[in-house]
N, C-alpha and C positions, 0 to 999 in steps of 0.2 A: 468299536473303532479299531482299525488296524494300527499297529504301533509304527513309530518311525523306523526307517531303515533304508537300505540302498535304493528301494523303489518308491519310498514315500517320505515326505517331509511334514513336520508340524507346522501349523499356521494358527494365527488368531485373526478374528475380525472385530474391529472396534469402530465406534463412531466418534469423530474428531470435531472439535468446536461444537460439541453437542450439549445443550442445556439439560437433556435427559436422554435416556436410551431411545434408540430409533429415531433420532434427529441427527442433525449435523451431516458430516460427510463420511461415507463408509470407507474403510480401508481394510484390505487384507495384508497381513505381515507374515511373510513366509520366513521361517527360521532355518539357520545352518544351510544357506543356499549357495555357498561359495563354489560348489562344483557345477552348478547350472550354467548352461550356455546362454547367450543372448536370446537365441530362438526358443529355448525352454522357458526362460522368464516371460517372454512375450506371449507364449502359448498359455501360461498359467494366468497371466493378467487378463487375457481375452476370456479365459474360463471363469474367473471370478466376476468379470464385468463391471467392477467398480470403476469410478473415475481414475483412481490409481491403486496399485499394489506395489508393496516393497519387498525386497529380497535382501536378507541380512547375512553378512559374513564377516570374517576377521578383516581388520583394516590392512591396507598396504602402505598408509601413511603412519609412521611411528608415533606421531603426536595424536592419533585419533583412537577412540575407544572401540569403534566398530565402523563398518562400511555398509552403505545401503545403495541399492540400485532401485530406481523408481521407474515404473511403467505404467502408462495408460493402457487401455485395451488395444491400442494400435501403434504405440511408439514409446521409446525411452526418453525420459526428461533428466536433464543434469541436476535439477533442484526443484523441489515444490514444498509448500508449506504444511499442509495437513498430513501428508505422509511423514514428514520430519517429526512433527509433534507426536503423531500417533505412534510411530515406530519407537521413538525414545521412551515414551511412557510405558509401552508394552514390555521393553526389555528390562525396565526397573520393576514393573509390576510382577514379572515372572522371576524376579530374583537374579537375572543374569548380569545386571549392572547395579551399582548402588545409586540411590536417589542423590540429586545435586546437579552440577553442571557436567553434561556429557559432550564429547567432541565427536561429531558425526562426519565421517568421510563420505562424500557424494560427488557426482560429476562436476559440480561447481567448486570443489574444493572442501575445506573442513570448515563446519559451522558449529556453533554452540547451541545446545538445547538444555534448558534447566528444567528438571522434572521434579514435581512434588506429588502429593498423593492423588490429587484430583486431575492433574493435567501437566501441561508443560509450556514453556516459554522459548520461542525460537528467535535468536538474534540473527539477523541478516548478515551476509558477508559484504563484499565490495558494492557500494552503492552506484547504481547506474541512473543517469539522468540525461535524456536526449530529447531533441525536438521531436514532436509527434506529427501525425498527419493533420491536414486541415480539418478543423472542427466540424464545419458543415458537411464535409465529405464523409467523415467518420460517423456523424450523426445519421446521415442518409443510409449508411451501410447497416445500421441497426434500426432502420424504419422510422427515423425520427426527423423532425424539420427544424428549422432555425429557431422557432418559438419554444422548443423543447430543451434547449441547452442554455447555459448561463453564459457562454462565450469565453470562459476561461481556457487557456491553452490545454491541448490534449497531449501532454508530454508522454514519452515512453520512459517508464520507471521500473525499478526492480532491484533485486539483489541476488542475481544468479539466473534469473528468467524475467524477461521484460513483459510489461503490459501497457497497452494504450489506456490512459486514465481520462474518461470523458465524464464531466460533471453535467448532470441533467437536473431539471426541475422535478420534484417529487411526483407530480401527476403523470409524468412521461415515463417513468421507470417501468410500470407494468405493460406499457404498450410496445416496448422494444422487441424487435424480431431480428435475428441475425441473418443478413444476406451473405451466405458463405463465400460465394465468388467475389463479392466486393470487398469483404474483409480480407480475404486472401490476397487481393490485389494491393490493398492499402497497407498491409502489415507484412511485407516480405521479410522472412528471417526473424520475426517476432514470435518466439515459441510460446509465450503466455496467452495472448489473445487480447481482449478488450474488457475493462472494467468500468461499468456505469455506476456513478456515484451520485446519490441525492444526499447532500450535506446539510445538517442542521447545526449552524454555528453556535446557537444558544446552549445546545446540550453537548457540544463536541462529540457528536455521533452522526452516523450516516446509515443509509441502507444501500446495498450494492447488489448488482447482478453482474456476474462474470461469464461471458461467452468464451470458453476455453479452446484454444487452437488444438490442443491434444485430444479434445473430445469432438472434433469437427465443429467447433464453435457452438456446441449445446451449452445450455445453462449448467453451471457447477453449483454444488450445494454450499461449499465453503472453500475459500481459496486463500490460504495463509500467505502464499507468495504474492498475490495481488494486494492483500492487506498491508504487507510491507511496502509495496509500491505506493499505496495510498498515503502512507506517512511521508514518503519522500515527495509526493505530489503537494500535499498540504504545506510542506516547507517551501516548495518551489514557487507556489502562488501566494505565499505570505499568510496562510491560514495557520501555521504553526510557527510562532515566533522563537527567537533565541531562548534556550532553556529547554525544558522536557515538557512535551505535550502528550497527554493521554487521549486516546480516542477509542470509540467503540463502533463496530460494524455489525449490522444485521444482514444476513444473507440466506438464500435458499427457500424462503417462504413460498415463492411462486412455484416451486416444484415439490412442495410438500416435505421439505427437509430443513426446517427452520435451524438456523446456526448463529452462534454469537462468537465474535472475534474481538480481542482487546489488543489494541496496539499501543505503541509507545515510541515516540521519535524524539531524539535529542538533536538540538540545532545549535551551532556556534557560528557567529559571524555569517549567517545566512546559509551555512552549509550543513548538511546532514552528517553528524558524526556517528550515530548509531540508531537503528530502527529494529524493533522486535515485535512479535505477535504471540499472544497466549491464548489458551483456550482449554476446555474440559475434554477429557477422553473417557468414553464409556465402553468397557469390555462388553461384547455381545456373544461371541461364539469362539469355539476352538476345536481343532481337529487335525486330521492328517489329510494330505492331498497327494495324489499319485504324481510321480515324476514323469513328464513327457518323454517319449523316446527320443 
């Protein structure tokens, strides 16, 4: 393996929200990337081909511990969940930062990530709750009909990046198919995409599929930013009362990457005061990568 230098950077590959290695959502973490241009970051993200890759550098905000830029194979995102969790855990595992609460600078501002031995918990920033598209129209855009949805509102929810949250009956989840032109028309300016939720109130858990805009509305294996939005949505529709509600989400099984996300939402007077998501991070590989010209 070539050593890091002017033409090569170190990177790590980890699986995030992964109950075991080779599950969850894959992430490439490129270290010491402050000198890379946007075009170079985008080229490397396309080369790795994961749903997201991150590029770590010194912070520009004096209150932050590090800065991260987040790229899908085709675009840069201001914020994302599994990249934030995976990057923070990697920096602690490599001894670059101490365990505990880290302050991460990203395009959406500074967010907190609490790291322990197994993984990390990401606390969302400013809560966003907006009216979403018509439920029937959104259902049709993912190949479903009126009988497949519960009828609860499809709010736009998030903490730095928004998702349309659509609740469906369990039997409908596997039948959903994204209609890319229809979703693009229904969700202008929504960088997250659409999160389909089959909710089990008895267990406080759900199964989700997320068609991510940054992946051209392909299925994502584990989407921490959408899981934050789910907590906001649960509060908005009365499924998370005042106090603290824990919830669990399963994702990724349909594409062979089973993932587990653990959410927590705090509500006071019907308003979300804090929402977070946690999960396990599994180190998979490491090496150096050539710096694009």
